C-alpha positions as CSV (number, residue, x, y, z in Angstrom):
1,V,-38.0,-144.2,-112.0
2,Q,-40.5,-141.6,-114.1
3,L,-43.3,-142.8,-115.8
4,Q,-44.8,-140.4,-119.0
5,A,-48.3,-141.3,-120.0
6,S,-50.4,-140.4,-123.2
7,G,-53.6,-140.5,-124.5
8,G,-56.8,-140.7,-123.1
9,G,-59.5,-138.3,-123.4
10,L,-63.2,-138.3,-124.6
11,V,-64.7,-141.2,-126.6
12,Q,-68.4,-142.2,-127.5
13,P,-69.3,-145.9,-126.5
14,G,-68.0,-148.3,-128.6
15,G,-65.3,-146.5,-129.5
16,S,-61.3,-147.4,-128.7
17,L,-58.6,-145.3,-127.5
18,R,-54.5,-145.9,-126.8
19,L,-52.8,-145.1,-124.1
20,S,-49.1,-145.3,-123.8
21,C,-46.4,-145.1,-121.1
22,A,-42.9,-144.5,-121.2
23,A,-40.5,-145.4,-118.4
24,S,-36.9,-143.7,-117.8
25,G,-34.8,-143.8,-115.1
26,R,-33.1,-146.6,-112.9
27,I,-34.9,-149.2,-115.0
28,F,-34.3,-153.2,-113.8
29,S,-34.8,-155.4,-116.4
30,L,-37.3,-157.7,-114.3
31,N,-39.8,-155.1,-114.3
32,V,-44.1,-155.6,-115.0
33,M,-45.4,-152.5,-116.1
34,G,-49.7,-151.3,-117.0
35,W,-52.4,-149.3,-115.5
36,Y,-54.7,-149.5,-112.7
37,R,-58.0,-146.5,-112.8
38,Q,-59.9,-145.0,-110.5
39,A,-63.3,-143.8,-111.0
40,P,-65.5,-141.2,-109.3
41,G,-66.3,-142.7,-105.6
42,K,-64.4,-146.3,-106.5
43,Q,-61.2,-147.4,-105.1
44,R,-58.0,-147.9,-108.1
45,E,-58.3,-151.4,-109.3
46,L,-56.3,-152.9,-111.5
47,V,-57.1,-152.8,-115.3
48,A,-53.7,-154.7,-116.8
49,I,-50.3,-155.2,-116.8
50,I,-47.6,-156.7,-118.2
51,S,-44.3,-158.4,-117.4
52,N,-40.9,-157.9,-119.5
53,D,-41.2,-161.3,-120.5
54,G,-44.6,-160.6,-122.0
55,R,-47.2,-162.2,-119.0
56,T,-50.1,-160.5,-119.1
57,N,-52.9,-160.3,-116.4
58,Y,-56.3,-158.5,-117.1
59,A,-59.3,-157.3,-115.0
60,D,-62.3,-159.7,-115.7
61,S,-64.2,-156.2,-117.0
62,V,-62.1,-155.8,-119.6
63,K,-60.8,-159.1,-121.0
64,G,-61.9,-159.4,-124.8
65,R,-61.8,-155.9,-125.4
66,F,-58.4,-154.3,-123.8
67,T,-55.0,-155.3,-125.0
68,I,-51.5,-154.5,-123.2
69,S,-48.3,-154.8,-124.8
70,R,-44.6,-153.3,-124.5
71,D,-41.6,-152.6,-126.5
72,N,-38.9,-153.0,-123.9
73,A,-36.7,-151.5,-126.1
74,K,-38.4,-148.4,-125.6
75,N,-39.5,-149.3,-122.2
76,T,-43.1,-148.5,-123.3
77,A,-46.3,-150.2,-122.5
78,Y,-49.4,-149.9,-124.7
79,L,-52.8,-150.2,-123.8
80,Q,-55.5,-150.7,-126.7
81,M,-58.5,-150.0,-125.3
82,N,-61.4,-151.2,-127.9
83,S,-65.4,-151.5,-127.5
84,L,-65.4,-149.1,-124.4
85,K,-68.2,-148.7,-122.3
86,P,-69.3,-145.5,-119.8
87,E,-68.2,-147.6,-117.0
88,D,-64.7,-147.9,-118.6
89,T,-64.9,-143.9,-117.4
90,A,-62.0,-143.1,-114.9
91,V,-58.6,-142.0,-114.3
92,Y,-56.1,-144.3,-115.5
93,Y,-52.8,-144.6,-113.5
94,C,-49.4,-146.1,-115.2
95,Y,-47.6,-148.5,-113.3
96,W,-44.2,-149.7,-112.9
97,K,-42.7,-152.3,-110.3
98,G,-39.5,-154.3,-110.3
99,D,-40.6,-157.9,-110.9
100,W,-39.7,-159.2,-107.4
101,A,-42.0,-158.7,-103.9
102,A,-40.1,-155.9,-102.3
103,A,-40.1,-153.9,-105.1
104,T,-41.4,-150.1,-104.4
105,P,-44.0,-149.4,-107.2
106,Y,-44.0,-146.2,-109.1
107,W,-47.1,-144.7,-110.1
108,G,-47.5,-142.1,-113.7
109,Q,-49.8,-138.9,-113.4
110,G,-52.8,-140.0,-114.2
111,T,-55.0,-139.4,-117.7
112,E,-58.6,-139.2,-117.9
113,V,-60.9,-141.1,-119.9
114,T,-64.3,-140.5,-120.8
115,V,-66.5,-142.8,-123.0
116,S,-69.8,-141.0,-123.1
117,S,-72.1,-140.0,-126.1
């Protein structure tokens, strides 16, 4: 599975950004897509994930501000990030995994999100 991420960049506090992640290759219909992020000096953490049937899971820190969605026909997930805060600054990694416990996770190249005035 290959993941192509896009979006990200520099935005002022309170602004919005949209990330996209397109999966290609051997795609199983039962899968989970989403994003993790890693800020300098911190561990990688879950941001949001969505299953092929639309189940979602969000980090508490982004609930109400970020919305994850997906287009199964395009094998693409989207992360709409609103009301961005400086603490959202991190490298965001796209993620794909078959929806069973032993499945191998795949990661896209990181994309930087910087929230600063």
